[in-house]
Structures are given as C-alpha cells and as structure tokens.
C-alpha positions as CSV (number, residue, x, y, z in Angstrom):
1,X,42.3,3.0,3.5
2,X,42.9,-0.7,4.3
3,X,43.7,-1.8,7.9
4,X,45.1,-5.2,8.7
5,X,44.3,-6.4,12.2
6,X,46.4,-9.2,13.5
7,X,45.3,-11.4,16.4
8,X,47.8,-13.9,17.7
9,X,47.6,-16.4,20.5
10,X,49.8,-19.1,21.9
11,X,47.9,-22.2,23.0
12,X,48.4,-23.9,26.3
13,X,50.7,-27.0,25.9
14,X,49.0,-29.6,23.6
15,X,46.0,-27.4,22.8
16,X,47.0,-25.8,19.5
17,X,44.4,-27.7,17.5
18,X,41.7,-26.8,20.0
19,X,42.6,-23.1,19.8
20,X,42.6,-23.1,16.0
21,X,39.1,-24.9,16.1
22,X,37.9,-22.2,18.5
23,X,38.9,-19.5,16.1
24,X,37.2,-21.2,13.2
25,X,34.0,-21.9,15.2
26,X,33.6,-18.7,17.2
27,X,36.0,-15.8,16.3
28,X,35.7,-16.1,12.5
29,X,31.9,-16.2,12.4
30,X,31.8,-13.2,14.9
31,X,33.7,-11.0,12.5
32,X,32.4,-12.5,9.2
33,X,29.3,-10.3,9.2
34,X,31.0,-7.1,10.4
35,X,30.9,-4.0,8.2
36,X,34.1,-3.4,6.3
37,X,35.6,-6.9,6.4
38,X,37.4,-7.5,3.2
39,X,39.3,-10.7,4.0
40,X,40.2,-13.1,6.8
41,X,43.0,-15.6,7.0
42,X,43.8,-18.1,9.8
43,X,47.4,-19.4,10.1
44,X,49.3,-21.6,12.5
45,X,53.0,-21.6,13.5
46,X,55.4,-23.7,15.5
47,X,55.0,-23.3,19.3
48,X,51.2,-23.8,19.1
49,X,50.6,-20.3,17.9
50,X,47.5,-19.3,16.0
51,X,47.3,-16.1,14.0
52,X,44.1,-14.5,12.6
53,X,44.7,-11.6,10.1
54,X,41.7,-9.6,9.0
55,X,41.7,-6.9,6.4
56,X,39.2,-4.0,6.7
57,X,38.1,-0.9,4.9
58,X,37.8,1.2,8.0
59,X,37.9,0.4,11.7
60,X,38.5,-3.3,12.4
61,X,35.9,-5.2,14.6
62,X,37.4,-6.6,17.7
63,X,38.2,-10.4,17.9
64,X,37.2,-12.0,21.2
65,X,39.6,-13.8,23.6
66,X,39.3,-17.6,23.6
67,X,38.6,-19.4,26.9
68,X,41.6,-19.0,29.2
69,X,42.2,-22.7,29.5
70,X,43.2,-22.8,25.8
71,X,45.8,-20.0,26.2
72,X,49.5,-20.3,27.1
73,X,49.7,-16.5,27.5
74,X,47.4,-13.5,26.8
75,X,46.3,-12.8,23.2
76,X,48.4,-10.2,21.3
77,X,46.7,-7.7,18.9
78,X,48.2,-5.3,16.4
79,X,46.7,-3.1,13.6
80,X,48.5,-1.9,10.6
81,X,47.6,0.5,7.8
82,X,48.4,-0.5,4.3
83,X,51.1,1.6,2.7
84,X,51.8,-0.2,-0.6
85,X,50.4,-3.2,-2.4
86,X,51.8,-4.9,-5.6
C-alpha cells in the first residue's frame, strides 16, 4: 500500500522563498532517511504557498512545522491512500 502525505503551508507575506528554503534545508533532510520513503516532491503555488508531497510504503513520517514567523497560517496536513496508478 502506498500512502501520499501532503504538507502545505502558506508563508507570511513576502516570505515564500524563505519558507521553501526551510523545507529544502530542514524538512526534506529530516524525512529523507525515514523508513518507507519512496519519493518526495516540493512545489510552490500562488499566494506564497509551499507544498511537500511524500510517498510512503507504510506509515508516513511526520513533517515538522517551520518557525512561526515564516507562516501566514498553520500548516495543513493530509494523507491519502493510493487507489489506482497508470
């Protein structure tokens, strides 16, 4: 079973690049060595949003919250179970 874990944060005004850097420097290395990690992808979107999607064989490892001064609102997290892949 593959689980996709989505971690999404909206940066404080003007801090989107810093938030993405924090994910690259701290969040990604923290999950990179976790058992079951198959893949990780970092994305950005309008509104200074940063999205980290990780794919796992088994239970996903948690992704930490960034420093509060980088955030425009609390982090959102969702997990999905893969139903079909083509």
